[in-house]
C-alpha positions as CSV (number, residue, x, y, z in Angstrom):
1,X,37.7,-45.5,-14.0
2,X,34.0,-46.3,-13.9
3,X,31.3,-43.7,-14.6
4,X,30.1,-43.7,-11.0
5,X,33.5,-43.0,-9.6
6,X,33.9,-40.1,-12.0
7,X,30.5,-38.8,-10.9
8,X,31.5,-39.2,-7.3
9,X,34.7,-37.2,-7.8
10,X,32.7,-34.5,-9.6
11,X,30.1,-34.2,-6.8
12,X,32.9,-34.1,-4.2
13,X,34.7,-31.3,-6.1
14,X,31.5,-29.3,-6.5
15,X,30.7,-29.6,-2.8
16,X,34.2,-28.6,-1.7
17,X,34.0,-25.6,-4.1
18,X,30.6,-24.5,-2.8
19,X,28.8,-25.2,-6.1
20,X,26.3,-27.6,-4.5
21,X,25.1,-27.6,-0.9
22,X,25.8,-30.3,1.7
23,X,22.2,-31.5,1.4
24,X,22.6,-31.9,-2.4
25,X,25.9,-33.6,-2.1
26,X,24.6,-36.0,0.6
27,X,21.5,-36.8,-1.6
28,X,23.7,-37.3,-4.8
29,X,26.2,-39.6,-3.0
30,X,23.3,-41.6,-1.4
31,X,21.7,-42.1,-4.8
32,X,25.0,-42.9,-6.5
33,X,26.3,-45.3,-3.8
34,X,23.1,-47.0,-2.9
35,X,23.6,-49.7,-0.2
36,X,27.3,-48.9,0.1
37,X,26.6,-45.3,1.2
38,X,26.3,-46.0,4.9
39,X,29.5,-48.0,4.9
40,X,31.4,-45.3,3.0
41,X,29.9,-42.2,4.6
42,X,31.9,-42.3,7.8
43,X,35.2,-42.4,6.1
44,X,34.1,-39.7,3.6
45,X,33.2,-37.4,6.5
46,X,36.3,-37.8,8.6
47,X,38.6,-37.5,5.6
48,X,37.1,-34.1,4.5
49,X,39.9,-31.6,5.1
50,X,37.6,-28.6,5.7
51,X,36.0,-28.6,9.2
52,X,33.2,-26.3,8.1
53,X,32.3,-28.6,5.3
54,X,32.4,-31.6,7.7
55,X,29.9,-29.8,10.0
56,X,27.6,-29.0,7.0
57,X,27.7,-32.6,5.8
58,X,27.1,-34.0,9.3
59,X,24.1,-31.7,9.7
60,X,22.7,-32.7,6.3
61,X,23.1,-36.4,7.3
62,X,21.3,-35.7,10.6
63,X,18.5,-33.9,8.8
64,X,18.2,-36.8,6.3
65,X,18.1,-39.4,9.0
66,X,15.4,-37.4,10.9
67,X,13.2,-37.2,7.8
68,X,13.7,-40.9,7.2
69,X,12.5,-41.7,10.7
70,X,9.5,-39.4,10.4
71,X,8.4,-40.7,7.0
72,X,9.1,-44.3,8.0
73,X,6.8,-44.1,11.1
74,X,3.4,-44.8,9.6
75,X,0.8,-46.2,11.9
76,X,-2.1,-44.4,13.5
77,X,-2.3,-40.7,14.4
78,X,-2.0,-41.4,18.1
79,X,1.3,-43.2,17.8
80,X,2.7,-40.6,15.5
81,X,2.0,-37.8,18.0
82,X,3.5,-39.9,20.8
83,X,6.7,-40.5,18.8
84,X,7.1,-36.8,18.0
85,X,6.6,-35.8,21.6
86,X,9.7,-37.9,22.6
87,X,11.8,-37.2,19.6
88,X,14.8,-35.1,20.4
89,X,15.9,-32.5,17.9
90,X,18.6,-33.8,15.5
91,X,21.9,-32.1,15.9
92,X,25.3,-32.6,14.5
93,X,26.3,-34.3,17.8
94,X,23.5,-36.8,17.6
95,X,24.4,-37.6,14.0
96,X,28.1,-38.0,14.9
97,X,27.2,-40.4,17.8
98,X,25.0,-42.4,15.4
99,X,27.9,-42.6,12.9
100,X,30.5,-43.6,15.5
101,X,32.4,-40.3,15.0
102,X,33.4,-37.7,17.5
103,X,33.4,-33.9,17.2
104,X,36.2,-32.0,18.8
105,X,34.8,-29.5,21.3
106,X,37.7,-27.2,20.7
107,X,37.8,-26.9,16.8
108,X,34.7,-28.8,15.7
109,X,36.6,-31.2,13.5
110,X,34.8,-34.5,13.0
111,X,37.1,-37.4,13.8
112,X,37.1,-41.2,13.8
113,X,37.2,-42.5,17.4
114,X,40.7,-44.0,16.9
115,X,42.0,-40.5,16.0
116,X,40.3,-38.5,18.7
117,X,42.8,-38.9,21.6
118,X,45.8,-38.0,19.5
119,X,43.9,-35.0,18.1
120,X,43.0,-33.9,21.6
121,X,46.6,-33.9,22.7
122,X,47.4,-31.4,19.9
123,X,45.1,-28.9,21.6
124,X,46.7,-29.6,25.0
125,X,50.2,-29.0,23.5
126,X,49.0,-25.8,21.8
127,X,47.8,-24.5,25.2
128,X,51.1,-25.2,26.8
129,X,53.0,-23.4,24.0
130,X,50.8,-20.3,24.4
131,X,50.5,-19.7,28.2
132,X,47.5,-17.7,29.5
133,X,47.8,-14.1,30.5
134,X,47.5,-15.0,34.1
135,X,50.5,-17.3,34.1
136,X,52.6,-14.6,32.2
137,X,51.6,-11.9,34.8
138,X,52.8,-14.3,37.6
139,X,56.1,-14.7,35.9
140,X,56.6,-10.9,35.3
141,X,55.6,-9.8,38.8
């Protein structure tokens, strides 16, 4: 096993255990993986088993992208102000769309587009198994 894959495993374990923040983890992985980071990040994000950690990492990615866009702007002062006036606040949803991921509105899990529909049907089935109080009261009365 190479040193970089060992470091990557260590960073991942530290992030999952809460030793380092999502922003630190994101920065460390980006430094470690270099040009491969963007290609790998999607998969890294959707395979995280903890939905809360997914959201933290997605937000860290969105913040990082927003900072890159701001610092990469350059140009005159007039252009910079114009750009900021039209710039939308970066949210986890914006970052997900940019990454070609989808966030489940029910449980906030970050999913690959190919997994989204089958995931959504799980929530529909859960709702059918646990009927609403209204439907129970109709059955009882």
